[in-house]
C-alpha positions in Angstrom: -162.0 -80.6 81.0 -162.1 -82.9 84.0 -158.6 -82.8 84.3 -158.3 -79.4 84.2 -160.5 -79.1 87.0 -158.7 -81.6 88.7 -155.3 -80.0 88.3 -157.0 -76.3 89.3 -158.3 -77.9 92.5 -154.7 -79.8 93.0 -153.1 -76.2 92.6 -155.8 -74.5 94.8 -155.4 -77.1 97.9 -151.6 -76.8 97.4 -151.6 -72.9 97.8 -154.6 -72.9 100.6 -152.2 -75.6 102.6 -149.4 -73.7 102.2 -150.0 -71.2 104.4 -148.8 -71.6 108.0 -148.8 -69.9 111.4 -145.8 -70.4 112.8 -142.6 -68.7 113.9 -142.9 -65.2 115.4 -145.7 -62.7 114.0 -145.3 -59.0 115.1 -147.6 -56.3 114.4 -148.0 -52.3 116.0 -151.4 -51.1 117.6 -152.6 -47.9 117.8 -153.5 -46.9 121.2 -154.3 -43.5 121.3 -151.0 -40.9 120.6 -148.6 -44.0 121.0 -147.8 -47.0 119.1 -147.5 -50.3 121.0 -145.4 -53.2 119.1 -146.7 -57.0 119.8 -145.0 -60.5 119.1 -146.6 -63.2 119.2 -144.2 -66.4 119.2 -145.5 -69.7 118.3 -143.4 -73.2 118.6 -143.9 -76.5 119.7 -142.7 -78.2 123.7 -140.6 -81.0 124.0 -144.2 -83.1 123.8 -145.0 -81.9 120.4 -147.6 -79.5 122.1 -148.7 -76.3 120.6 -147.0 -73.2 122.7 -147.3 -69.5 122.1 -145.7 -66.6 124.3 -146.2 -63.0 123.9 -143.6 -60.2 123.7 -144.4 -56.5 124.2 -140.6 -55.1 123.5 -142.1 -51.2 124.1 -142.4 -52.3 127.6 -139.7 -54.5 127.7 -142.1 -57.6 128.7 -141.1 -61.0 127.3 -142.2 -64.4 126.9 -145.6 -64.0 128.4 -147.4 -67.2 128.3 -150.6 -67.4 127.1 -153.4 -69.9 126.0 -153.9 -71.3 122.8 -157.6 -71.5 122.0 -157.2 -72.4 118.2 -154.2 -72.7 115.7 -154.6 -73.8 112.4 -153.6 -73.3 109.3 -154.4 -69.8 108.8 -156.4 -69.0 112.3 -154.7 -68.2 115.7 -157.1 -67.6 118.9 -155.6 -66.9 121.7 -156.3 -65.4 125.3 -154.2 -64.0 128.5 -156.6 -64.2 131.5 -154.2 -63.2 134.0 -154.3 -59.5 131.7 -157.6 -59.9 130.6 -156.4 -60.0 126.6 -157.7 -62.1 123.6 -156.4 -62.0 120.2 -158.2 -63.3 117.0 -157.0 -63.7 113.9 -156.9 -65.0 110.3 -153.9 -65.5 108.0 -154.5 -63.8 104.7 -151.9 -62.9 102.0 -149.2 -63.5 104.2 -150.4 -61.3 107.1 -152.8 -62.3 110.1 -155.4 -59.7 110.0 -156.7 -59.5 113.8 -158.1 -57.7 116.8 -156.5 -57.7 120.0 -159.0 -57.3 122.9 -158.1 -56.2 126.3 -161.1 -55.3 128.4 -163.6 -53.0 127.0 -160.9 -52.2 124.2 -161.0 -53.6 121.1 -158.3 -52.9 118.5 -157.1 -54.3 115.2 -153.5 -55.6 115.1 -152.2 -57.6 112.0 -149.6 -59.5 112.2 -146.4 -60.1 110.0 -143.9 -63.0 109.8 -140.6 -62.0 112.1 -140.0 -59.8 115.0 -139.3 -56.0 115.1 -136.1 -54.7 114.8 -135.7 -51.8 116.9 -132.8 -49.4 116.4 -131.5 -48.4 119.9 -129.1 -45.4 120.3 -128.0 -46.6 123.7 -126.2 -49.7 121.4 -124.8 -47.9 118.5 -123.3 -50.1 115.2 -120.4 -49.0 113.2 -119.8 -47.5 110.8 -120.1 -44.2 113.3 -120.8 -40.7 112.2 -118.1 -39.6 114.7 -114.4 -40.7 115.9 -113.9 -42.6 118.9 -110.5 -42.5 120.5 -109.3 -44.2 123.5 -107.8 -42.0 125.8 -106.4 -42.1 129.6 -104.0 -40.0 132.0 -102.4 -40.7 135.3 -102.4 -39.1 138.5 -99.6 -40.1 140.1 -100.4 -38.3 143.3 -103.4 -40.8 144.0 -101.9 -43.6 142.0 -104.8 -43.8 139.6 -105.2 -44.4 136.3 -108.7 -42.8 134.7 -109.9 -44.1 131.3 -112.4 -42.7 128.6 -113.6 -42.7 125.2 -113.2 -39.5 123.5 -115.5 -38.7 120.6 -115.5 -35.9 118.5 -117.6 -35.2 114.9 -116.1 -36.1 111.5 
């Protein structure tokens, strides 16, 4: 019986210790009629110290320095005094469940590993839903060549 209890405790301690907060963690906050994506990037500096930056891709902000108050295997607490921001969360089942506070507002912000992927229409990727053709013509009177891309539906 003691062997089974020891084995059970060993398996439990390994599974708890396997949780780790490192890398990039992203989530989306409901801010009234809009949604705001937030990413925290956790890494180590050249001296081995934990560091964190915040990205707000919807506002085109990257690498905002944060002050780590607490970083453990399952907890994260940070602040950005210049913005009046703080975040506190706990890792459970692969998700950091926490709250984002700025000034008098406190909002739920759950983070998942990785960075959000955005589909930007200004940078389309093939296969396209249209044909493209490079075209040009020469204006011999002004010695000019005009070029462009012609697109038309498939």
